FIDRENNU-156647 format. One record per atom (N, C-alpha, C): residue number from 1; x, y, z; atom name. Coordinates in pm, whole numbers, plus 50000, padded with zeros to 5 digits. Layout:
N
KEFI  nr     x     y     z atom
KEFI NUM     X     Y     Z   CA
...
***
This chain:
106
KEFI  nr     x     y     z atom
KEFI   1 18986 50617 86935    N
KEFI   1 18978 50580 87074   CA
KEFI   1 19085 50477 87105    C
KEFI   2 19141 50477 87227    N
KEFI   2 19246 50385 87266   CA
KEFI   2 19192 50245 87289    C
KEFI   3 19285 50153 87313    N
KEFI   3 19249 50014 87339   CA
KEFI   3 19193 49999 87479    C
KEFI   4 19178 49874 87522    N
KEFI   4 19124 49848 87655   CA
KEFI   4 19214 49908 87764    C
KEFI   5 19154 49954 87868    N
KEFI   5 19226 50014 87980   CA
KEFI   5 19298 49903 88058    C
KEFI   6 19423 49928 88093    N
KEFI   6 19497 49834 88177   CA
KEFI   6 19487 49880 88322    C
KEFI   7 19449 49787 88409    N
KEFI   7 19434 49819 88551   CA
KEFI   7 19552 49766 88628    C
KEFI   8 19595 49841 88729    N
KEFI   8 19703 49798 88816   CA
KEFI   8 19647 49728 88939    C
KEFI   9 19736 49686 89027    N
KEFI   9 19696 49626 89153   CA
KEFI   9 19640 49730 89247    C
KEFI  10 19570 49686 89349    N
KEFI  10 19511 49779 89445   CA
KEFI  10 19616 49837 89539    C
KEFI  11 19732 49779 89543    N
KEFI  11 19842 49830 89626   CA
KEFI  11 19973 49824 89548    C
KEFI  12 20080 49867 89612    N
KEFI  12 20210 49864 89547   CA
KEFI  12 20283 49733 89570    C
KEFI  13 20239 49656 89671    N
KEFI  13 20305 49529 89701   CA
KEFI  13 20205 49434 89766    C
KEFI  14 20192 49312 89710    N
KEFI  14 20110 49208 89770   CA
KEFI  14 20194 49143 89880    C
KEFI  15 20144 49146 90004    N
KEFI  15 20225 49094 90115   CA
KEFI  15 20176 48961 90171    C
KEFI  16 20049 48925 90143    N
KEFI  16 19997 48798 90194   CA
KEFI  16 19869 48763 90120    C
KEFI  17 19848 48632 90096    N
KEFI  17 19722 48587 90039   CA
KEFI  17 19697 48443 90080    C
KEFI  18 19571 48416 90116    N
KEFI  18 19526 48278 90136   CA
KEFI  18 19383 48269 90081    C
KEFI  19 19310 48165 90116    N
KEFI  19 19175 48148 90061   CA
KEFI  19 19072 48244 90121    C
KEFI  20 19108 48320 90225    N
KEFI  20 19011 48410 90290   CA
KEFI  20 19042 48558 90275    C
KEFI  21 19172 48594 90265    N
KEFI  21 19209 48736 90256   CA
KEFI  21 19325 48755 90158    C
KEFI  22 19336 48878 90110    N
KEFI  22 19453 48922 90033   CA
KEFI  22 19495 49054 90097    C
KEFI  23 19623 49067 90131    N
KEFI  23 19671 49188 90199   CA
KEFI  23 19775 49257 90112    C
KEFI  24 19751 49386 90089    N
KEFI  24 19839 49471 90010   CA
KEFI  24 19898 49581 90097    C
KEFI  25 20011 49630 90056    N
KEFI  25 20070 49752 90110   CA
KEFI  25 20062 49856 89999    C
KEFI  26 20029 49980 90035    N
KEFI  26 20029 50091 89939   CA
KEFI  26 20116 50202 89996    C
KEFI  27 20216 50240 89918    N
KEFI  27 20303 50353 89953   CA
KEFI  27 20302 50452 89837    C
KEFI  28 20278 50580 89869    N
KEFI  28 20279 50685 89768   CA
KEFI  28 20359 50804 89821    C
KEFI  29 20454 50851 89742    N
KEFI  29 20527 50972 89776   CA
KEFI  29 20437 51093 89754    C
KEFI  30 20468 51207 89814    N
KEFI  30 20389 51328 89790   CA
KEFI  30 20374 51355 89640    C
KEFI  31 20251 51378 89595    N
KEFI  31 20224 51405 89455   CA
KEFI  31 20211 51281 89368    C
KEFI  32 20237 51164 89422    N
KEFI  32 20233 51040 89343   CA
KEFI  32 20091 50983 89335    C
KEFI  33 20060 50924 89218    N
KEFI  33 19932 50855 89195   CA
KEFI  33 19956 50706 89190    C
KEFI  34 19857 50629 89236    N
KEFI  34 19857 50485 89214   CA
KEFI  34 19813 50460 89070    C
KEFI  35 19833 50340 89019    N
KEFI  35 19771 50307 88891   CA
KEFI  35 19618 50304 88907    C
KEFI  36 19546 50321 88798    N
KEFI  36 19402 50300 88802   CA
KEFI  36 19381 50153 88837    C
KEFI  37 19292 50126 88931    N
KEFI  37 19269 49990 88978   CA
KEFI  37 19121 49970 89010    C
KEFI  38 19081 49841 89016    N
KEFI  38 18943 49805 89048   CA
KEFI  38 18942 49724 89177    C
KEFI  39 18852 49758 89266    N
KEFI  39 18834 49683 89390   CA
KEFI  39 18723 49580 89367    C
KEFI  40 18763 49456 89341    N
KEFI  40 18667 49348 89317   CA
KEFI  40 18618 49283 89446    C
KEFI  41 18678 49319 89558    N
KEFI  41 18643 49262 89688   CA
KEFI  41 18615 49373 89789    C
KEFI  42 18524 49348 89884    N
KEFI  42 18512 49436 89999   CA
KEFI  42 18648 49439 90067    C
KEFI  43 18684 49552 90128    N
KEFI  43 18818 49563 90185   CA
KEFI  43 18821 49660 90303    C
KEFI  44 18928 49649 90379    N
KEFI  44 18952 49738 90493   CA
KEFI  44 19081 49812 90466    C
KEFI  45 19076 49945 90474    N
KEFI  45 19195 50029 90462   CA
KEFI  45 19246 50059 90603    C
KEFI  46 19372 50031 90628    N
KEFI  46 19434 50063 90756   CA
KEFI  46 19539 50171 90728    C
KEFI  47 19511 50293 90772    N
KEFI  47 19598 50407 90746   CA
KEFI  47 19714 50405 90845    C
KEFI  48 19836 50407 90793    N
KEFI  48 19954 50399 90879   CA
KEFI  48 20027 50532 90893    C
KEFI  49 20043 50605 90782    N
KEFI  49 20113 50734 90790   CA
KEFI  49 20079 50819 90668    C
KEFI  50 20105 50947 90681    N
KEFI  50 20075 51045 90577   CA
KEFI  50 19995 51159 90637    C
KEFI  51 19962 51257 90554    N
KEFI  51 19883 51369 90605   CA
KEFI  51 19755 51396 90524    C
KEFI  52 19759 51374 90390    N
KEFI  52 19637 51390 90309   CA
KEFI  52 19640 51290 90195    C
KEFI  53 19523 51233 90167    N
KEFI  53 19508 51136 90058   CA
KEFI  53 19380 51170 89982    C
KEFI  54 19378 51136 89854    N
KEFI  54 19260 51162 89772   CA
KEFI  54 19228 51037 89691    C
KEFI  55 19102 51026 89652    N
KEFI  55 19057 50921 89561   CA
KEFI  55 18994 50990 89440    C
KEFI  56 19037 50947 89320    N
KEFI  56 18981 50999 89195   CA
KEFI  56 18907 50885 89126    C
KEFI  57 18774 50876 89143    N
KEFI  57 18697 50768 89082   CA
KEFI  57 18694 50781 88930    C
KEFI  58 18689 50668 88863    N
KEFI  58 18670 50662 88718   CA
KEFI  58 18520 50671 88688    C
KEFI  59 18483 50711 88567    N
KEFI  59 18340 50723 88534   CA
KEFI  59 18261 50593 88550    C
KEFI  60 18327 50477 88533    N
KEFI  60 18255 50349 88543   CA
KEFI  60 18262 50287 88682    C
KEFI  61 18302 50364 88782    N
KEFI  61 18310 50310 88917   CA
KEFI  61 18173 50265 88966    C
KEFI  62 18172 50158 89043    N
KEFI  62 18050 50110 89107   CA
KEFI  62 18068 50110 89259    C
KEFI  63 18175 50172 89306    N
KEFI  63 18204 50177 89448   CA
KEFI  63 18132 50291 89517    C
KEFI  64 18159 50309 89646    N
KEFI  64 18088 50411 89723   CA
KEFI  64 18133 50554 89692    C
KEFI  65 18253 50571 89634    N
KEFI  65 18304 50706 89606   CA
KEFI  65 18280 50738 89459    C
KEFI  66 18187 50828 89433    N
KEFI  66 18151 50864 89295   CA
KEFI  66 18216 50995 89251    C
KEFI  67 18257 51077 89346    N
KEFI  67 18318 51207 89317   CA
KEFI  67 18457 51212 89379    C
KEFI  68 18543 51299 89324    N
KEFI  68 18676 51321 89380   CA
KEFI  68 18662 51355 89528    C
KEFI  69 18748 51294 89610    N
KEFI  69 18740 51313 89755   CA
KEFI  69 18881 51324 89813    C
KEFI  70 18904 51427 89893    N
KEFI  70 19029 51441 89968   CA
KEFI  70 18997 51426 90116    C
KEFI  71 19095 51370 90190    N
KEFI  71 19074 51347 90332   CA
KEFI  71 19205 51359 90408    C
KEFI  72 19195 51404 90531    N
KEFI  72 19311 51401 90621   CA
KEFI  72 19339 51255 90656    C
KEFI  73 19465 51223 90677    N
KEFI  73 19505 51088 90718   CA
KEFI  73 19518 51088 90870    C
KEFI  74 19449 50994 90934    N
KEFI  74 19460 50975 91078   CA
KEFI  74 19523 50837 91099    C
KEFI  75 19654 50832 91125    N
KEFI  75 19720 50703 91141   CA
KEFI  75 19651 50616 91246    C
KEFI  76 19637 50487 91213    N
KEFI  76 19570 50393 91302   CA
KEFI  76 19422 50375 91271    C
KEFI  77 19367 50458 91183    N
KEFI  77 19227 50446 91144   CA
KEFI  77 19208 50328 91050    C
KEFI  78 19100 50255 91068    N
KEFI  78 19061 50147 90977   CA
KEFI  78 18925 50182 90918    C
KEFI  79 18912 50167 90785    N
KEFI  79 18789 50205 90714   CA
KEFI  79 18743 50088 90629    C
KEFI  80 18618 50043 90648    N
KEFI  80 18560 49939 90564   CA
KEFI  80 18505 50002 90437    C
KEFI  81 18535 49942 90320    N
KEFI  81 18489 49995 90191   CA
KEFI  81 18428 49880 90110    C
KEFI  82 18308 49902 90058    N
KEFI  82 18242 49803 89972   CA
KEFI  82 18314 49793 89838    C
KEFI  83 18307 49677 89778    N
KEFI  83 18369 49650 89647   CA
KEFI  83 18308 49734 89537    C
KEFI  84 18375 49737 89422    N
KEFI  84 18320 49800 89303   CA
KEFI  84 18391 49926 89258    C
KEFI  85 18476 49983 89343    N
KEFI  85 18543 50106 89306   CA
KEFI  85 18645 50086 89194    C
KEFI  86 18644 50176 89097    N
KEFI  86 18747 50184 88994   CA
KEFI  86 18804 50324 89010    C
KEFI  87 18933 50334 89047    N
KEFI  87 18983 50463 89094   CA
KEFI  87 19134 50471 89092    C
KEFI  88 19182 50590 89118    N
KEFI  88 19322 50620 89140   CA
KEFI  88 19335 50682 89279    C
KEFI  89 19433 50637 89355    N
KEFI  89 19465 50704 89482   CA
KEFI  89 19575 50806 89454    C
KEFI  90 19567 50922 89519    N
KEFI  90 19664 51029 89497   CA
KEFI  90 19708 51084 89632    C
KEFI  91 19839 51088 89653    N
KEFI  91 19892 51151 89774   CA
KEFI  91 19896 51301 89749    C
KEFI  92 19802 51374 89808    N
KEFI  92 19794 51519 89791   CA
KEFI  92 19858 51591 89909    C
KEFI  93 19925 51515 89996    N
KEFI  93 19988 51574 90113   CA
KEFI  93 20135 51603 90091    C
KEFI  94 20200 51643 90200    N
KEFI  94 20342 51676 90201   CA
KEFI  94 20428 51563 90257    C
KEFI  95 20363 51458 90308    N
KEFI  95 20436 51346 90370   CA
KEFI  95 20413 51219 90288    C
KEFI  96 20506 51123 90294    N
KEFI  96 20482 50994 90230   CA
KEFI  96 20357 50928 90291    C
KEFI  97 20279 50862 90205    N
KEFI  97 20156 50794 90247   CA
KEFI  97 20181 50645 90253    C
KEFI  98 20126 50580 90357    N
KEFI  98 20143 50435 90375   CA
KEFI  98 20015 50379 90433    C
KEFI  99 19962 50275 90368    N
KEFI  99 19843 50207 90419   CA
KEFI  99 19854 50058 90390    C
KEFI 100 19774 49981 90461    N
KEFI 100 19757 49838 90436   CA
KEFI 100 19612 49818 90393    C
KEFI 101 19592 49737 90288    N
KEFI 101 19459 49708 90237   CA
KEFI 101 19434 49559 90258    C
KEFI 102 19330 49526 90332    N
KEFI 102 19293 49387 90359   CA
KEFI 102 19167 49356 90278    C
KEFI 103 19183 49278 90171    N
KEFI 103 19069 49239 90088   CA
KEFI 103 19006 49112 90146    C
KEFI 104 18874 49113 90156    N
KEFI 104 18799 49003 90215   CA
KEFI 104 18738 48918 90104    C
KEFI 105 18785 48795 90093    N
KEFI 105 18734 48706 89989   CA
KEFI 105 18602 48644 90034    C
KEFI 106 18514 48616 89939    N
KEFI 106 18384 48556 89970   CA
KEFI 106 18399 48415 90021    C
***
């Protein structure tokens, strides 16, 4: 069996952080996966562009998404997600994907 799993950041670029929020940008080219990551904080996803996105939960996820899920991207949509997810994001569309993730600190 391999060593401990290494987790990546929840986005591709950290753009802001203070004592109340952490804001990430996530960009994925068509067919690209994010690193496996854990959402330790409740967060808001703000969809900016793209056409289809998927989430591939890990077996030890404690977040709301337990099964593989694909969704159409509606730019301008904001989605609240509870903490606990361990997952990979996958751009399953034909267009570059772009979102902002606002993590809410306790």
